[in-house]
N, C-alpha and C positions, 0 to 999 in steps of 0.2 A: 592578629592574635586575639582570640575570644577570652572573655572573663568566665572562669568556671565557678568561682565561689568567692565570697568575702567572709573571712573568719574574724569575728569581733570578740576580743578578749579583754574584759575589764580587769584592772589590776589596782592594788593598793600598795603604797610604799611609804617609808618613814619621812616625816616632815618635822622640823623643829618648831617650838612655840614662837612663831614670828608674829609680832603685833601689827595691827593695821587699824584703819578707821572703823572697820566692821566688827573687830574683835580680835581673835587670835587663831592661827592655823591649828587644826586638829593634829593628833599624832600620825594620822595616815592621810595621804593624798590619794584621790581617786582619779585614775587616768584610764585610757583605753588604747590597746594596741591592735592595729588592723593588719591582716595578712590577705592581700588580694591575689588569689590563685589564678594563674593564666595558663593557657595551653603551652605545653612544652615543659611544664614543671617550674616555670618562673613564678616567684612570689614577690610582690611589691609590698613595702611596709609603709604604715602610717601611724600617727599617734594623735590623740585629742583628749579633751576632758572626758571623765568617766562617770558622770552622773547617770543614774539608771535610765532616765528619760532619753538622754542622748544615745545611750547604748541601744535602746529599743528603736530609735529612729534609724540608726545605722543598720541594724538587722533588717528592718523593712526596706531600706534603700538597697541593701545588698541583694535581696531577692529580685528586685526589679532590674538590676543591671547585668544579671547573669546572661551570657550569650552575646553581650555587646563587645565591640572591639575596644581593647584597652587604650588605643590611640584616639578614640572618638570622644574626647572629654567634653566637647560641647553637647553632644547628644546625651552623654552620661549625666551632665549637669541638669539637663531638661528632665531626664528620667527620674533622677533623685527628687527634683522639685515636685514632679507629679506623684511620685510614690508617697510623698509627705503631705499631699493635699493641695499643693499649688497655692496661688495667690488668694483663692477663695476659701481655703481650708482653715482649720483651727490653729495652725502653728504660725508664729511670727516668722517673717522673712529671715531674720537673723538666725533662727534655729534651723531653717531649711538650708540656708547657705552654709552654716557650720557643718552640717552633715556632709555636704558635697566637698567642703574644704578638706576634710580628712581623707575622703576617698580619692580626691584629685592628687594628693601627695603620693598615695599608694600607686595610682596609675602612672605618675611620672617616674617613680622608682622602678616600676616594672618596665616602662618604656626604655629607661636607661640601661637596665639589665639586658633587654632584648637587643639594643643597638650598640652596647658597649660604651655608651656616653654617660658622663656625669650629669646630674640634673641641671647644674648651672649651665652646661652647654645647651640643654634643651630649652632653657630660658633665654638664650641669646648669647651666652658665653660670659665667663667670669671677667670682671674688670679689676679685681683685686685677688691676690693669692690667699689672703687671710682676712677674716672679718673681726674687727674690734668689738669687744663687749665691755660693759661697765661693771664695776664692783657694785652689787646690789645689796645695800646695807639695810638692816631691820633693827628696830628696837625689839628685844626678845628677852624672855625669861631664861633662867639658867636651865630649867627643866620643865617638862610637862608634869603638872602636879598629880599626886596619887588620887585616883578616883575609883569608886566601885570596888574598893578592897585591893586594888592593884598597887604596884610600886610606882614611885616617881621615876620619870625617864629623862635623863640628862643627855648632853651631847658635848662634843669637843669644843664648841664655840663659847659656851658659858653665857652669862648674862650681858646685856647691853641696854642699860636703862638710863644712862646719862651721857653727856658729851664725852667723858673719858672712855666709857665703855664702847661708844660708837667709833671713836678714833682707834681704839685697840682692835676692834673687829675689822675696820678698814685696813689697818696695817697688816694684820694676819692674812687677810684675803689678797691684798696686793703682793705681799711677800710670796704667797703660794702660787698665784695665777698671773701676776704681772700687770693687772688692770691699770689703765692709764686715764680712766675717768671714773667718777663715783656718783652713785644715786642713793639717796636716803628715802625710805618709805616713812612718811610723816603721818600727821593726823592722829597721833597717839597721845601726845602730851600738849599742854598749853603752848601756843606758838612761840613765846619767848624762849622756852626750853629748847625747842627745835631750831630756832635761830641760833642759839648758843652752840648747838651741835654742829651746824653748818659752819659757823665761824671757827670752831675748833678744828674741823676738817680742813678748812682753808689754811689755818696756821700750820697744821701738820703736813699738808700736801699742797704747797703753794702753786704747783704746776698742773694739778689735775682739775679738769672741768668738773663742776659740781651741779647736781640737780636735787630737787626735793619734790616728793609727790604725796600730798596729804589726802588724796582721794576725796576731794570736795568737802573736807571737814571744816572749812572756814567760810565765813560770810564774805561778801564783797569788800566790806570795810576792813576786815581783818586781812584779807588777801592783799589789799593795797598796802596795808601797814607792813606786812612781811616783805612784799616786793620792794618797798622803799628801804627797809632795814638791810636787805640783802642786795642792794644796788651795787653792781660791779663785782658781785661774788658768784652769782649763779650763771651757768650756761643757759639753762631755761628753767622755768617754773611750771610744773605739770599739774593740771587739774586742781588748782587751789580752791575753786568754788564751782557750784553746779550750773550746768546749762549754758547755752550759747549767750543768752542775755547777760548772765552773771560774768562769764569769761570776757565778754566784750567790755563790760564796765571796768574790769581789772586791767585789761589790755590797754585801755585808753590812757592809763597813767603809769603802767609798768615800763621800766627801762629795758627789761630782758624779754626775750620771746616767751610766749605761753605755749605749752604743749598739751596734747590731749590724747587719751585713748578712751574717753568717757562721753564726751559730747559730740564726737565725730567718729562713728564706728561703722558707717555705711556710706556709699557714694551719694545717697540722697541727702546726707547731712553736711556734705562739703560746702554746697552753695550758700546756705544761710550763715555758716560760720565765716566764710570768706566775705560775704556782704557786710557782716558786722565787724570784721577784723578781730574776731574772737580768739583765733589761734594762729600761730605762726609755724608750728611744728606738729605734724600728725604722726602719732605712733602707730605704725602698721602692725597687724597681727594676722598671719595667714590662716589661723584657726577660725577666725570669724569674718574675714573680709572676702572669702571665697576661694582661698587656696593660693598657690604660688604665682600663677599667671595673673590672677586678679590683683595680687600685690604689685606686680610689675605695672599693671594698668593704673593702680593708685599712684605709683611713682610718677607716671607720665602726667597725671592730673596735678600732682603736687608741683612738678617742675613747671608746668604751664602756668600755674597760679602763683608761683613764687613762694611756695610753702616748703619748709624744711621737712625732713623725714627721718624718723628713727624707728625702733621696733619695740613693741610691748612684749612682756613675758608674764607667764604664770608658772606655777610649779610644773616641771616637765622632766622628761627623760631624754636620752640621747637621740632618739629618732626625730623628735621635734627640733633639737639643737642642730642636727644635720640639715633638716629642711630649712630652718631659719638661716643657716650659714650659706646654703646654696643660693637662696633667693636674694639675700643681702649682697653676696658676691657678684650677682648678675644685675644689680641695680645701681647704676652710677651715682645717682643723686641721693642715695641713702648714706649720708656722710656723717651722721651722728653715731657714736658707739651704741650698739644695741643693748637692751636689757636682757638679762637671763637669770633665772633662779637656779640654774644647773649646779653651781657649787653647793647649794643646800641639799640637793637630791641625788647627786651623782653616785653615791655609795650603793644605791639599789638599781643601777642602770640595767636595762634589758639588752643593751648593745653588747655583743660578744667582744671579748678582749678588754673589757673595762671601760672606764669613762673616756669620752673624747678629751683631747688635751688642749690646753691653752698655752700659747707661746707669746710672751709679752702682752698678755691681755687679749689676744686674738685667737680665734680658732682657724687653723689652716683648712682651706676648702678641700673636702675629701675628693680624691681623684679617681676612686674606683667607679665602676658603672653604677648608675642610679644615685641613690643617696650616699653610697659608699660605706654603708654600715650593714652588719649582719645581726640576726636575732639570736640571743642566748635563750634557747627554749627551756632550759632548766630554771633559769631565773624567772622567765615568763610564767612557768607553772607555779613557782613559789609565790610570786606576787599575785597571781590569780587566786591561789589558796587564801592569801591574806585578805583579798577582797571579799571572798565568800564568808570567811570567818568574821569579818568586821560587821556584817549585817547592815552596812551603811548604803544609802542610795544617792546622797548628794552632799556637797560641801556646805558646811554651816558654821562659819567663824563666829557668828553672834551666839548661836545656841551653845557652842562649846564654851565661850567666854561666860555665859550666864550660868553654866554649871559650876564655875569657879567663883564668879562674882554675880550672885543672883539679881542684883539691882542694876546691872549694866544696861545703859540706854544707848542703842545704836543710832538714834536720830541724828541727822545732819541738817544744817551745819552745827558743829559742836562749839565753835568759838567765833 
C-alpha cells in the first residue's frame, strides 16, 4: 500500500503553570498531529513536538516518502534522513531521528488498520494487558499571571509550592487515576525543601515507589547529599546532575539507582554511560529514540547490559499516550511505571470520544486496529486555530518565566 500524503497539523492546547529547572510552562503547549494518507482511504496517526522547525522538517520528509510502501519503514527511515540532509547535512542526528520517529508511528498505525492488528501485535505482541503510569507531580502556581492586559488563568489543581501542596496534589491525582507510583519534578526550590516534599510523600503514601527529577539542577556534591538524605526512600534518582562524568561521580556513592533521559538519549551514548556506571535506568522516549521499533531495540540493549528501563514524557495528547502504551505493553523488561503528563493536558485531547482512561493507575492496551484511537477533527481544527492565533514557534519556559520574574537566571547547576 503506497503512501499518498502526509498531512502535518501543528496545534496548541492549554497547559498549567508547571515549574521546572528551566522556568515555567507557558499557557499553551505546541504539538503536531500527523495524518499519513495511504491507498484505500486508510489514515495512520502520529503525534510529536510542534516547534516550527520540527513541523518544517516533517513537511520536507513527507514530500520525500510519497509513493513508498507504508510497510517499508526501513526504506522510509533512509528517505527521511536523506530528505533532511543526512549525516553530512546541517541538522543534528537527533533532529533527523525525531522526524522519522513521528512518521514511523503513523506508519505502524496505518499498518495495523490495514491488517486489523493492534500496534502492540506488530511489535511482537503485548506481554501485559495494561501499562502502569506514575503520578507526575509538579510544583506549580495557582494560575498563569495576567500579562499584556489579559486576565489571570487558573485551573482546578491550584497551587503546589510546599510539601503540603505537593501531597495534596498527589492525593487528588491518585484518587482520580489510581496511580501506584509517584514522581516529583524538582530543581525548583533549594534541595532541602524538595527533600522535605519527598519525605512528606513517603509519610502520606508509604507503599508508593517515589522518584524525583531535578533536571541537572544540582552539583555533584549536592546530588550526593540528596541521595544520602533520601537513602531507602527513592525508587530511583533521575538526572540529579549533568553529564556522564557527573552522574558517574554521584552513582559511585548513591545507594539507589540513577536514571536518565538527559545524558543517554541515543544509542551512541549508551556505551560511555555503562563504562562509567553512570546510570542504571534509561528512560526511553519513542519521540526521539527513533520510534516504536527502535524503542524495542533499546530495550534489548538495556536487557543485555543489565540496565533498567522506564519511559520519559513531555506534555502530550492521546495519540502519543496510545503509542507509549503499545510499545510499553510489548516490551517485557520495561518494568518501571512510565511517566506521563497526560492528566495535565487530557481536557484538550484530539482523540475522539474523550481522554484515554486510567484503571488503577494503568492504561489498558487499546485492542482496536493500529493505535486503537480515532481523530476528532473538530477538536483538531480548534487547536490548530489556537496555534495560528498564538503566533508562537517554539517552547520557551525560560522566556516565559522572565516575563514574570525579569531577573530569573536559568544557569545550571543552581545548587
